[in-house]
N, C-alpha and C positions, 0 to 999 in steps of 0.2 A: 436515424438511430432507432433500433428496435427497443421495445419495452424491456426485454431481458437484458440487453446490453446496458441500458440506462440503470437498471436495478443493480447490476454488477458494479458499475461505476460509482453508484451512490450507496454501496453496501455499508460503509462505515457510518454514514448519516442515518440509515435505517436502524443499524445496531444501536447507535446513540439514543435514538428516539425510544426504542424498546427498553433500554436500560433506564431511561428517565421515567418511563411509565411504571416500571417495576419498583423503582426507588420511591416514587410518589405513592404508589398503591400500598406497599408494605410499610412505608413510613407512617401511615395513618393508624397502625395497630401496634400495640406494645408487644404482643406475642408474635406478630409478623408471620414467619414461615410456619409456626405451629398451627395457626389457623388454617393455612393452606393444606396441611396434611391431616389435621384433626377433623375438619368438616366432612370430607368424603368418607373418612373412616367411621365417624359417628353415623352418618347417613346410611352407609352400607350395613353397619351393625344393627340399626333399627329395622331396616328392611329385611335383613337376615332373620331376625327374631319374628317379625310379623309373617313373612311368607313361608319360612321353613318350619317354624314351630307352632304359630297360632293358626295359620290357614292351611299349612301343609300343602301348599300349591306349587311345589317344585317338581312335580311329576314330569318326567321327560327330560329333566336336566340331570345327566349322569355325571357331570363334572363336579368334583368335590375338591376342596371345601366350597360350599355355596357362597360364603362371604367373599372368597377370592373371585369367584365368577361375577359377583355383584360389583366389586370394586374395579375390576378390569373393564366393566361396562360404564360405571358412573364417572370415572376420571375422564375418558375420552368424550363422554356426553357433556361434561362440564365445559370442555373446550369448545365443542360444537355449539352449545347453548349461548356461550358468551359471544361467539362470532356472529350467530344469527341475531341475537338480541341487540348487540352493539352496532350492527351494520347500518340501520336507519339513522343513527345519531352521528355518523362520521362526517357527512357534509355539513351538518349543522354546527359541529364542533370545530372542524378544520376547513370549512368552506373558504374563508378569506385567505388562509395560507395556501390552499390548493390553487386558488385563482392566481396568486402572485408568485408562487414557487415554481422553480424550473424542474422540480422533481416530477417524475411520471405520476399520474393520478392514482395508479394502483398502489403506490407507497402507503397511502393513508388507510385503506382497509387492511393492507398487509401488516401495518403497525399493530392494529387490533388483534389480528390473527396470530402474529408472532408472540405478542404479549400473553395471549390466552394459552398458546402452546407451551411457553416457558412456565407458566403458572401450573399447568398439568404436570410437566416434567418435575418441577420442584415438589409436587405432592406425591410423586411416584414411589418414594421410599416406604410409604405405607404398604405397598404391594410386597416389597422385600420383607418387611416386618411380618406380614401375615404368612408369607411362604416359610420363613424361618420358624415361626411359632408352630405351624402345623406340621412341618417336617420333623420337628423335635418330638411332638406328641403323637403324630399319626403316621409319619413316614411318607406322607403325600403333601403336595404334588411334586413330581419330578420336573426338572427344567430340561427340555430337549432341544432338538434342532430348530423347532418352531420359533425360537428366539430370533432367528435370522429374518423372520417376517415382520418384526416390530418396526424396523426402519421403513419397510414398504407401507405399513399401516400409517406411519407418521407422514410420509410423503403424500399419500392419497388423501389423508384427512386434511392436511394443509391445503391442498388444491380444492377440496370440497368446501372447507370453511371459508377460504378466500372467495370462492364463487358465490356463496351465500351472502358474505359480507358486502361484496360489490353489488349484488342484486338489491339487497336491502338499502344500501346507500343511494343507489341510482333511483329506485322507485320512490323513496321518501322525499325526493325533490318536489315532485308534483302530487304525491299521495302520502301525506303525513300519517294517515291511519295505518300505514304499513308497520309502524313501530308497535302499535297495539296488537297487530296480527302475529308478531314474532312469538308471543307466548303460546299461541296455538300451534305454530310450527314446532316449537320445542317440545310441546306435549306429544305431538305426532311422533317425533323421533324417540321419545321415552317409551311410548307404548307400542310403537310399530317396529322397534329395533330390539334385538335379543339382549336387552339389558337384564330383564327379570324372567325371560323365557328362552326356550331353545327351539330351533327349527324342527327338532324331533317331536314337538307338540303338534305339528301339522302333518297332513298326508304328504307323501313323497312327491306327488305330482305338483304340489303347490310350491315346493321349495324354490325353483327358479324364479317364480314371481316375487318371492320374498326379497330376493337380491336386487329387485328394481329399486329398493331402498339402499342407496350406496353405502350407508353407514353400517349395514349388515356385514358386508364384505370386509370393511375396515376393522370391525370388532373381532372377526375371525382371525385376522392377521395378528392382533394383539394377544388373543387367547391361545393361539397355536403353540406358544412357548410352553404352556402347561398342559394343554390338551390337544395334541396334533390330530387326534381323531375327529375333532370338531370341523375340520376342513371338508368341504364338499367338492363337487365337480368343478374343474377349472373354468368351465363355461359360465358358472354362476359368478365368478369373480370378474370375468370379462364383462358381464352385464353391469355389475357395480362400477367397474372402471369406466365404461362407456357413459353411464349416467353421470358420473363424477365430472368427466371431461365436458359433457354437454352443459352442465350447470355452470362450470367455470367459464366456458366460452360465452354463454348468455350473459353472465355477470360482467365479463370483460367488455363485451359490446355495449351493454347498457351504461357501464361506468364511463367509457370513452365518450359516448354520445351526450351524457348529462354534463360531464365536466367541460366538454367543448361548448355546450350551450351556456354554462355558467360563465366561462371566460369571455364569451361574446357579450353577455349582459353587463359584466363588470369592466 
């Protein structure tokens, strides 16, 4: 039975796991969902003040309002960071269950990735709030056909996050230091992805190389809803898609080999 077919057969179990994780996570805080929406909004506001007003370093970013540009980068980045950072902890947390369970090994990192994705979606009303406020006072931004690319961004980010989560989980079996390295990976994606900058800051010949970072193409898919002009050549998105698939395949191979090894040991 293929992994995909197994996941389809156990979809209700996976859904129950994710709901339990969400209930446990939000149950720890009295304000619950407000923290999920408020934290990225405050972070975006602080960065907006620092970069746009104090440093004036938004040259090259023609998309306005800048705070919306920031929040549409920070929310997906939060999902990616949680998937990368939580990956090495998966086998330590669920190792015993993974060895004895009949569920496919990919379920356990998928549980983390789905939880992080739902967490981002629950925080997304802040984007709607910002759009409404600025539409009332400035008449911008408009919401166009690019909104159709949001599901595309979600699918590719899910694959990317799952790939990184599996790689982290597999490598941490023999190299526990991988957990410490995830903070460096997350910093890489913050500074080397167009969260606070635009590809317009770079010479045109360099643009295709920027899309070797697959998160770049994903952010474009999210932001095209408000700024369709942000989209570049289709070949750049092919580059991002290919890198995403490579990361996922590497993660799947490593995850299968490590879990097979664990099951032999136990």
